[in-house]
C-alpha positions in Angstrom: -51.8 -27.9 137.5 -53.7 -30.7 134.7 -50.9 -33.5 134.4 -51.1 -34.8 131.0 -49.9 -38.1 130.8 -50.0 -39.1 127.1 -47.7 -42.0 124.1 -44.0 -40.8 124.6 -44.1 -41.6 120.8 -46.1 -38.5 120.3 -43.3 -35.9 119.0 -42.9 -33.0 121.7 -44.2 -31.0 118.3 -48.8 -32.3 118.4 -48.4 -31.1 122.1 -47.3 -27.4 121.5 -50.7 -25.9 121.5 -51.8 -26.8 125.5 -51.6 -24.9 128.0 -48.3 -23.0 129.9 -50.6 -24.0 133.4 -50.3 -28.1 131.7 -47.7 -30.5 132.8 -47.7 -32.3 130.2 -46.2 -36.5 130.9 -44.8 -38.6 128.1 -45.9 -43.0 129.0 -43.3 -45.2 127.4 -44.8 -48.3 126.0 -43.0 -50.4 128.8 -44.2 -47.7 131.2 -43.2 -50.0 134.8 -43.5 -47.7 137.5 -47.0 -46.2 138.8 -47.6 -41.8 137.3 -49.8 -40.3 139.3 -52.1 -38.1 136.2 -55.6 -36.2 135.7 -55.6 -37.3 131.9 -55.0 -39.7 129.9 -54.2 -39.4 126.3 -53.8 -43.1 125.0 -52.1 -44.5 122.4 -54.8 -45.3 119.9 -53.5 -49.4 119.6 -55.5 -51.5 122.9 -52.3 -53.8 122.4 -49.8 -50.4 123.7 -52.4 -48.6 125.7 -53.4 -51.0 127.4 -50.3 -52.5 129.8 -49.9 -48.2 130.3 -53.1 -48.7 131.7 -52.6 -50.1 135.0 -49.9 -48.4 136.6 -51.6 -45.1 136.3 -53.1 -43.7 139.1 -55.2 -40.4 139.5 -56.5 -40.5 135.7 -60.2 -38.5 136.0 -60.7 -38.7 132.3 -59.9 -39.9 129.6 -59.0 -38.4 126.1 -59.1 -40.8 122.8 -59.6 -40.2 118.8 -60.5 -43.9 119.3 -64.1 -45.3 117.7 -65.7 -47.4 119.7 -65.5 -48.9 123.7 -65.1 -52.4 122.8 -61.1 -52.6 123.1 -61.0 -50.6 125.9 -63.6 -52.9 127.8 -61.9 -55.4 128.8 -59.3 -53.7 130.7 -60.9 -51.3 131.8 -64.8 -51.9 133.3 -63.6 -52.7 137.0 -62.1 -49.6 137.7 -63.9 -46.6 135.5 -67.9 -46.3 133.3 -67.0 -46.4 130.1 -69.7 -43.4 128.6 -69.8 -43.0 124.7 -69.6 -38.9 123.6 -72.0 -39.8 121.1 -73.5 -35.8 120.0 -70.7 -34.0 123.1 
């Protein structure tokens, strides 16, 4: 089973088409404990997403619809390699 963390402000209606073997984990803006997930869909506002990042463990993939990487570069540099997906 894949565990996908997403912003708790998103309506569950937006996520209804995920397969049954995906466990959806809502992540509130004020997350104050460690959460183990495989995939993270961050809040599109970096000021809301970056504070959540230190509480996440096991993240293998980040799915973001944001253009560019500069909003996350400072918060991720120590733990990750940021990749551009242009042309993917």
